[in-house]
N, CA, C and O atoms as a Maestro MAE file, in Angstrom:
{
 s_m_m2io_version
 :::
 2.0.0
}

f_m_ct {
 s_m_title
 :::
 protein
 m_atom[204] {
  # First column is atom index #
  i_m_mmod_type
  r_m_x_coord
  r_m_y_coord
  r_m_z_coord
  i_m_residue_number
  s_m_chain_name
  s_m_pdb_residue_name
  s_m_pdb_atom_name
  i_m_atomic_number
  :::
  1 25 16.770 -2.884 -15.784 1 A "MET " " N  " 7
  2 3 17.312 -4.184 -16.106 1 A "MET " " CA " 6
  3 2 16.178 -5.183 -16.386 1 A "MET " " C  " 6
  4 15 16.244 -5.965 -17.334 1 A "MET " " O  " 8
  5 25 15.144 -5.140 -15.546 2 A "ARG " " N  " 7
  6 3 14.010 -6.048 -15.754 2 A "ARG " " CA " 6
  7 2 13.259 -5.712 -17.036 2 A "ARG " " C  " 6
  8 15 12.780 -6.609 -17.730 2 A "ARG " " O  " 8
  9 25 13.155 -4.420 -17.354 3 A "LEU " " N  " 7
  10 3 12.499 -4.041 -18.611 3 A "LEU " " CA " 6
  11 2 13.278 -4.577 -19.806 3 A "LEU " " C  " 6
  12 15 12.685 -5.044 -20.779 3 A "LEU " " O  " 8
  13 25 14.602 -4.510 -19.736 4 A "ASP " " N  " 7
  14 3 15.425 -5.047 -20.816 4 A "ASP " " CA " 6
  15 2 15.187 -6.544 -20.981 4 A "ASP " " C  " 6
  16 15 15.014 -7.030 -22.099 4 A "ASP " " O  " 8
  17 25 15.179 -7.271 -19.871 5 A "GLU " " N  " 7
  18 3 14.956 -8.722 -19.917 5 A "GLU " " CA " 6
  19 2 13.590 -9.032 -20.507 5 A "GLU " " C  " 6
  20 15 13.457 -9.914 -21.355 5 A "GLU " " O  " 8
  21 25 12.577 -8.303 -20.054 6 A "ARG " " N  " 7
  22 3 11.215 -8.536 -20.536 6 A "ARG " " CA " 6
  23 2 11.087 -8.192 -22.017 6 A "ARG " " C  " 6
  24 15 10.420 -8.900 -22.771 6 A "ARG " " O  " 8
  25 25 11.736 -7.092 -22.431 7 A "ALA " " N  " 7
  26 3 11.695 -6.693 -23.837 7 A "ALA " " CA " 6
  27 2 12.316 -7.773 -24.715 7 A "ALA " " C  " 6
  28 15 11.781 -8.093 -25.776 7 A "ALA " " O  " 8
  29 25 13.428 -8.329 -24.285 8 A "LEU " " N  " 7
  30 3 14.065 -9.400 -25.053 8 A "LEU " " CA " 6
  31 2 13.174 -10.636 -25.105 8 A "LEU " " C  " 6
  32 15 13.036 -11.267 -26.153 8 A "LEU " " O  " 8
  33 25 12.571 -10.977 -23.970 9 A "LEU " " N  " 7
  34 3 11.687 -12.139 -23.898 9 A "LEU " " CA " 6
  35 2 10.485 -11.976 -24.827 9 A "LEU " " C  " 6
  36 15 10.068 -12.928 -25.486 9 A "LEU " " O  " 8
  37 25 9.935 -10.769 -24.873 10 A "GLU " " N  " 7
  38 3 8.766 -10.486 -25.704 10 A "GLU " " CA " 6
  39 2 9.145 -10.121 -27.142 10 A "GLU " " C  " 6
  40 15 8.283 -9.787 -27.955 10 A "GLU " " O  " 8
  41 25 10.436 -10.187 -27.443 11 A "GLU " " N  " 7
  42 3 10.968 -9.906 -28.778 11 A "GLU " " CA " 6
  43 2 10.750 -8.461 -29.222 11 A "GLU " " C  " 6
  44 15 10.505 -8.202 -30.400 11 A "GLU " " O  " 8
  45 25 10.837 -7.524 -28.284 12 A "PHE " " N  " 7
  46 3 10.846 -6.101 -28.603 12 A "PHE " " CA " 6
  47 2 12.314 -5.696 -28.670 12 A "PHE " " C  " 6
  48 15 12.913 -5.324 -27.660 12 A "PHE " " O  " 8
  49 25 12.884 -5.773 -29.864 13 A "VAL " " N  " 7
  50 3 14.305 -5.446 -30.027 13 A "VAL " " CA " 6
  51 2 14.484 -4.457 -31.174 13 A "VAL " " C  " 6
  52 15 13.679 -4.396 -32.104 13 A "VAL " " O  " 8
  53 25 15.553 -3.694 -31.080 14 A "LYS " " N  " 7
  54 3 15.931 -2.764 -32.141 14 A "LYS " " CA " 6
  55 2 16.678 -3.536 -33.210 14 A "LYS " " C  " 6
  56 15 16.956 -4.724 -33.045 14 A "LYS " " O  " 8
  57 25 17.004 -2.865 -34.306 15 A "GLY " " N  " 7
  58 3 17.715 -3.493 -35.410 15 A "GLY " " CA " 6
  59 2 19.068 -4.067 -35.022 15 A "GLY " " C  " 6
  60 15 19.544 -5.018 -35.641 15 A "GLY " " O  " 8
  61 25 19.695 -3.484 -33.985 16 A "ASP " " N  " 7
  62 3 21.004 -3.968 -33.555 16 A "ASP " " CA " 6
  63 2 20.912 -5.054 -32.490 16 A "ASP " " C  " 6
  64 15 21.932 -5.480 -31.948 16 A "ASP " " O  " 8
  65 25 19.680 -5.510 -32.183 17 A "GLY " " N  " 7
  66 3 19.491 -6.573 -31.201 17 A "GLY " " CA " 6
  67 2 19.339 -6.095 -29.770 17 A "GLY " " C  " 6
  68 15 19.114 -6.900 -28.866 17 A "GLY " " O  " 8
  69 25 19.460 -4.781 -29.554 18 A "GLU " " N  " 7
  70 3 19.288 -4.228 -28.211 18 A "GLU " " CA " 6
  71 2 17.808 -4.204 -27.841 18 A "GLU " " C  " 6
  72 15 16.956 -4.054 -28.717 18 A "GLU " " O  " 8
  73 25 17.489 -4.351 -26.535 19 A "PRO " " N  " 7
  74 3 16.087 -4.306 -26.115 19 A "PRO " " CA " 6
  75 2 15.469 -2.939 -26.422 19 A "PRO " " C  " 6
  76 15 16.129 -1.908 -26.293 19 A "PRO " " O  " 8
  77 25 14.215 -2.944 -26.823 20 A "ASN " " N  " 7
  78 3 13.501 -1.711 -27.122 20 A "ASN " " CA " 6
  79 2 12.581 -1.394 -25.945 20 A "ASN " " C  " 6
  80 15 11.423 -1.809 -25.918 20 A "ASN " " O  " 8
  81 25 13.121 -0.642 -24.963 21 A "ARG " " N  " 7
  82 3 12.358 -0.299 -23.763 21 A "ARG " " CA " 6
  83 2 11.130 0.543 -24.090 21 A "ARG " " C  " 6
  84 15 10.081 0.369 -23.469 21 A "ARG " " O  " 8
  85 25 11.244 1.442 -25.046 22 A "SER " " N  " 7
  86 3 10.120 2.332 -25.384 22 A "SER " " CA " 6
  87 2 8.891 1.535 -25.794 22 A "SER " " C  " 6
  88 15 7.791 1.802 -25.312 22 A "SER " " O  " 8
  89 25 9.067 0.564 -26.676 23 A "ASP " " N  " 7
  90 3 7.925 -0.251 -27.102 23 A "ASP " " CA " 6
  91 2 7.378 -1.079 -25.948 23 A "ASP " " C  " 6
  92 15 6.166 -1.268 -25.844 23 A "ASP " " O  " 8
  93 25 8.256 -1.576 -25.079 24 A "MET " " N  " 7
  94 3 7.805 -2.370 -23.928 24 A "MET " " CA " 6
  95 2 6.978 -1.500 -22.987 24 A "MET " " C  " 6
  96 15 5.933 -1.930 -22.499 24 A "MET " " O  " 8
  97 25 7.442 -0.278 -22.730 25 A "ILE " " N  " 7
  98 3 6.705 0.633 -21.842 25 A "ILE " " CA " 6
  99 2 5.371 1.029 -22.468 25 A "ILE " " C  " 6
  100 15 4.366 1.117 -21.763 25 A "ILE " " O  " 8
  101 25 5.344 1.270 -23.788 26 A "ARG " " N  " 7
  102 3 4.075 1.584 -24.459 26 A "ARG " " CA " 6
  103 2 3.067 0.452 -24.285 26 A "ARG " " C  " 6
  104 15 1.881 0.693 -24.063 26 A "ARG " " O  " 8
  105 25 3.545 -0.768 -24.387 27 A "LEU " " N  " 7
  106 3 2.671 -1.925 -24.200 27 A "LEU " " CA " 6
  107 2 2.089 -1.940 -22.793 27 A "LEU " " C  " 6
  108 15 0.893 -2.176 -22.621 27 A "LEU " " O  " 8
  109 25 2.931 -1.687 -21.773 28 A "PHE " " N  " 7
  110 3 2.455 -1.660 -20.389 28 A "PHE " " CA " 6
  111 2 1.441 -0.535 -20.165 28 A "PHE " " C  " 6
  112 15 0.431 -0.731 -19.489 28 A "PHE " " O  " 8
  113 25 1.712 0.628 -20.727 29 A "VAL " " N  " 7
  114 3 0.795 1.761 -20.562 29 A "VAL " " CA " 6
  115 2 -0.534 1.471 -21.255 29 A "VAL " " C  " 6
  116 15 -1.596 1.717 -20.683 29 A "VAL " " O  " 8
  117 25 -0.485 0.954 -22.470 30 A "ASP " " N  " 7
  118 3 -1.722 0.602 -23.174 30 A "ASP " " CA " 6
  119 2 -2.534 -0.421 -22.386 30 A "ASP " " C  " 6
  120 15 -3.753 -0.294 -22.273 30 A "ASP " " O  " 8
  121 25 -1.869 -1.423 -21.849 31 A "TYR " " N  " 7
  122 3 -2.560 -2.438 -21.058 31 A "TYR " " CA " 6
  123 2 -3.195 -1.803 -19.820 31 A "TYR " " C  " 6
  124 15 -4.355 -2.067 -19.505 31 A "TYR " " O  " 8
  125 25 -2.436 -0.976 -19.133 32 A "GLY " " N  " 7
  126 3 -2.956 -0.322 -17.934 32 A "GLY " " CA " 6
  127 2 -4.160 0.546 -18.227 32 A "GLY " " C  " 6
  128 15 -5.151 0.506 -17.497 32 A "GLY " " O  " 8
  129 25 -4.083 1.331 -19.291 33 A "LEU " " N  " 7
  130 3 -5.213 2.195 -19.654 33 A "LEU " " CA " 6
  131 2 -6.453 1.384 -20.006 33 A "LEU " " C  " 6
  132 15 -7.574 1.807 -19.725 33 A "LEU " " O  " 8
  133 25 -6.258 0.229 -20.615 34 A "ALA " " N  " 7
  134 3 -7.396 -0.595 -21.028 34 A "ALA " " CA " 6
  135 2 -7.976 -1.423 -19.884 34 A "ALA " " C  " 6
  136 15 -9.154 -1.780 -19.921 34 A "ALA " " O  " 8
  137 25 -7.173 -1.733 -18.873 35 A "ASN " " N  " 7
  138 3 -7.612 -2.702 -17.868 35 A "ASN " " CA " 6
  139 2 -7.694 -2.211 -16.428 35 A "ASN " " C  " 6
  140 15 -8.289 -2.885 -15.588 35 A "ASN " " O  " 8
  141 25 -7.117 -1.062 -16.125 36 A "MET " " N  " 7
  142 3 -7.176 -0.570 -14.743 36 A "MET " " CA " 6
  143 2 -8.468 0.220 -14.540 36 A "MET " " C  " 6
  144 15 -8.970 0.829 -15.485 36 A "MET " " O  " 8
  145 25 -9.007 0.218 -13.340 37 A "PRO " " N  " 7
  146 3 -10.212 0.997 -13.062 37 A "PRO " " CA " 6
  147 2 -9.956 2.496 -13.290 37 A "PRO " " C  " 6
  148 15 -8.841 2.979 -13.089 37 A "PRO " " O  " 8
  149 25 -10.983 3.212 -13.704 38 A "MET " " N  " 7
  150 3 -10.856 4.661 -13.898 38 A "MET " " CA " 6
  151 2 -10.384 5.316 -12.608 38 A "MET " " C  " 6
  152 15 -10.787 4.922 -11.513 38 A "MET " " O  " 8
  153 25 -9.529 6.318 -12.749 39 A "ASN " " N  " 7
  154 3 -9.015 7.107 -11.626 39 A "ASN " " CA " 6
  155 2 -8.187 6.306 -10.629 39 A "ASN " " C  " 6
  156 15 -7.967 6.765 -9.508 39 A "ASN " " O  " 8
  157 25 -7.721 5.116 -11.013 40 A "TRP " " N  " 7
  158 3 -6.870 4.344 -10.125 40 A "TRP " " CA " 6
  159 2 -5.551 5.065 -9.925 40 A "TRP " " C  " 6
  160 15 -4.979 5.586 -10.882 40 A "TRP " " O  " 8
  161 25 -5.068 5.102 -8.709 41 A "ARG " " N  " 7
  162 3 -3.768 5.690 -8.390 41 A "ARG " " CA " 6
  163 2 -3.049 4.759 -7.434 41 A "ARG " " C  " 6
  164 15 -3.685 4.157 -6.569 41 A "ARG " " O  " 8
  165 25 -1.728 4.625 -7.569 42 A "PRO " " N  " 7
  166 3 -0.991 3.785 -6.627 42 A "PRO " " CA " 6
  167 2 -1.008 4.410 -5.234 42 A "PRO " " C  " 6
  168 15 -1.086 5.629 -5.080 42 A "PRO " " O  " 8
  169 25 -0.933 3.560 -4.246 43 A "THR " " N  " 7
  170 3 -0.880 4.021 -2.859 43 A "THR " " CA " 6
  171 2 0.361 3.439 -2.206 43 A "THR " " C  " 6
  172 15 1.092 2.668 -2.827 43 A "THR " " O  " 8
  173 25 0.597 3.806 -0.964 44 A "ALA " " N  " 7
  174 3 1.754 3.282 -0.236 44 A "ALA " " CA " 6
  175 2 1.662 1.767 -0.093 44 A "ALA " " C  " 6
  176 15 2.689 1.102 0.044 44 A "ALA " " O  " 8
  177 25 0.449 1.209 -0.123 45 A "GLU " " N  " 7
  178 3 0.254 -0.224 0.023 45 A "GLU " " CA " 6
  179 2 0.448 -0.983 -1.289 45 A "GLU " " C  " 6
  180 15 0.533 -2.211 -1.283 45 A "GLU " " O  " 8
  181 25 0.521 -0.257 -2.425 46 A "THR " " N  " 7
  182 3 0.689 -0.892 -3.729 46 A "THR " " CA " 6
  183 2 2.116 -1.439 -3.847 46 A "THR " " C  " 6
  184 15 3.073 -0.684 -3.671 46 A "THR " " O  " 8
  185 25 2.278 -2.723 -4.140 47 A "PRO " " N  " 7
  186 3 3.628 -3.262 -4.270 47 A "PRO " " CA " 6
  187 2 4.395 -2.592 -5.410 47 A "PRO " " C  " 6
  188 15 3.843 -2.345 -6.482 47 A "PRO " " O  " 8
  189 25 5.629 -2.313 -5.173 48 A "GLN " " N  " 7
  190 3 6.498 -1.702 -6.178 48 A "GLN " " CA " 6
  191 2 7.498 -2.742 -6.659 48 A "GLN " " C  " 6
  192 15 8.623 -2.795 -6.162 48 A "GLN " " O  " 8
  193 25 7.110 -3.551 -7.600 49 A "LYS " " N  " 7
  194 3 7.934 -4.691 -8.029 49 A "LYS " " CA " 6
  195 2 9.109 -4.300 -8.917 49 A "LYS " " C  " 6
  196 15 10.073 -5.060 -9.010 49 A "LYS " " O  " 8
  197 25 9.065 -3.155 -9.565 50 A "LEU " " N  " 7
  198 3 10.161 -2.782 -10.468 50 A "LEU " " CA " 6
  199 2 11.268 -2.006 -9.766 50 A "LEU " " C  " 6
  200 15 12.225 -1.588 -10.417 50 A "LEU " " O  " 8
  201 25 11.166 -1.809 -8.485 51 A "ARG " " N  " 7
  202 3 12.212 -1.079 -7.758 51 A "ARG " " CA " 6
  203 2 13.416 -1.924 -7.553 51 A "ARG " " C  " 6
  204 15 14.395 -1.470 -6.959 51 A "ARG " " O  " 8
  :::
 }
 m_bond[203] {
  # First column is bond index #
  i_m_from
  i_m_to
  i_m_order
  :::
  1 1 2 1
  2 2 3 1
  3 3 4 2
  4 3 5 1
  5 5 6 1
  6 6 7 1
  7 7 8 2
  8 7 9 1
  9 9 10 1
  10 10 11 1
  11 11 12 2
  12 11 13 1
  13 13 14 1
  14 14 15 1
  15 15 16 2
  16 15 17 1
  17 17 18 1
  18 18 19 1
  19 19 20 2
  20 19 21 1
  21 21 22 1
  22 22 23 1
  23 23 24 2
  24 23 25 1
  25 25 26 1
  26 26 27 1
  27 27 28 2
  28 27 29 1
  29 29 30 1
  30 30 31 1
  31 31 32 2
  32 31 33 1
  33 33 34 1
  34 34 35 1
  35 35 36 2
  36 35 37 1
  37 37 38 1
  38 38 39 1
  39 39 40 2
  40 39 41 1
  41 41 42 1
  42 42 43 1
  43 43 44 2
  44 43 45 1
  45 45 46 1
  46 46 47 1
  47 47 48 2
  48 47 49 1
  49 49 50 1
  50 50 51 1
  51 51 52 2
  52 51 53 1
  53 53 54 1
  54 54 55 1
  55 55 56 2
  56 55 57 1
  57 57 58 1
  58 58 59 1
  59 59 60 2
  60 59 61 1
  61 61 62 1
  62 62 63 1
  63 63 64 2
  64 63 65 1
  65 65 66 1
  66 66 67 1
  67 67 68 2
  68 67 69 1
  69 69 70 1
  70 70 71 1
  71 71 72 2
  72 71 73 1
  73 73 74 1
  74 74 75 1
  75 75 76 2
  76 75 77 1
  77 77 78 1
  78 78 79 1
  79 79 80 2
  80 79 81 1
  81 81 82 1
  82 82 83 1
  83 83 84 2
  84 83 85 1
  85 85 86 1
  86 86 87 1
  87 87 88 2
  88 87 89 1
  89 89 90 1
  90 90 91 1
  91 91 92 2
  92 91 93 1
  93 93 94 1
  94 94 95 1
  95 95 96 2
  96 95 97 1
  97 97 98 1
  98 98 99 1
  99 99 100 2
  100 99 101 1
  101 101 102 1
  102 102 103 1
  103 103 104 2
  104 103 105 1
  105 105 106 1
  106 106 107 1
  107 107 108 2
  108 107 109 1
  109 109 110 1
  110 110 111 1
  111 111 112 2
  112 111 113 1
  113 113 114 1
  114 114 115 1
  115 115 116 2
  116 115 117 1
  117 117 118 1
  118 118 119 1
  119 119 120 2
  120 119 121 1
  121 121 122 1
  122 122 123 1
  123 123 124 2
  124 123 125 1
  125 125 126 1
  126 126 127 1
  127 127 128 2
  128 127 129 1
  129 129 130 1
  130 130 131 1
  131 131 132 2
  132 131 133 1
  133 133 134 1
  134 134 135 1
  135 135 136 2
  136 135 137 1
  137 137 138 1
  138 138 139 1
  139 139 140 2
  140 139 141 1
  141 141 142 1
  142 142 143 1
  143 143 144 2
  144 143 145 1
  145 145 146 1
  146 146 147 1
  147 147 148 2
  148 147 149 1
  149 149 150 1
  150 150 151 1
  151 151 152 2
  152 151 153 1
  153 153 154 1
  154 154 155 1
  155 155 156 2
  156 155 157 1
  157 157 158 1
  158 158 159 1
  159 159 160 2
  160 159 161 1
  161 161 162 1
  162 162 163 1
  163 163 164 2
  164 163 165 1
  165 165 166 1
  166 166 167 1
  167 167 168 2
  168 167 169 1
  169 169 170 1
  170 170 171 1
  171 171 172 2
  172 171 173 1
  173 173 174 1
  174 174 175 1
  175 175 176 2
  176 175 177 1
  177 177 178 1
  178 178 179 1
  179 179 180 2
  180 179 181 1
  181 181 182 1
  182 182 183 1
  183 183 184 2
  184 183 185 1
  185 185 186 1
  186 186 187 1
  187 187 188 2
  188 187 189 1
  189 189 190 1
  190 190 191 1
  191 191 192 2
  192 191 193 1
  193 193 194 1
  194 194 195 1
  195 195 196 2
  196 195 197 1
  197 197 198 1
  198 198 199 1
  199 199 200 2
  200 199 201 1
  201 201 202 1
  202 202 203 1
  203 203 204 2
  :::
 }
}
């Protein structure tokens, strides 16, 4: 649900106006790969905000 909201906010939409989750997730993955430290892995202490 949050991905849909974010996709709409960022104007990632399909031709029918539906949110484009795939493009939104690609953006997040690209950002993470470019900005997270090498070999970073989530731990139990890492907040899980999308749950």
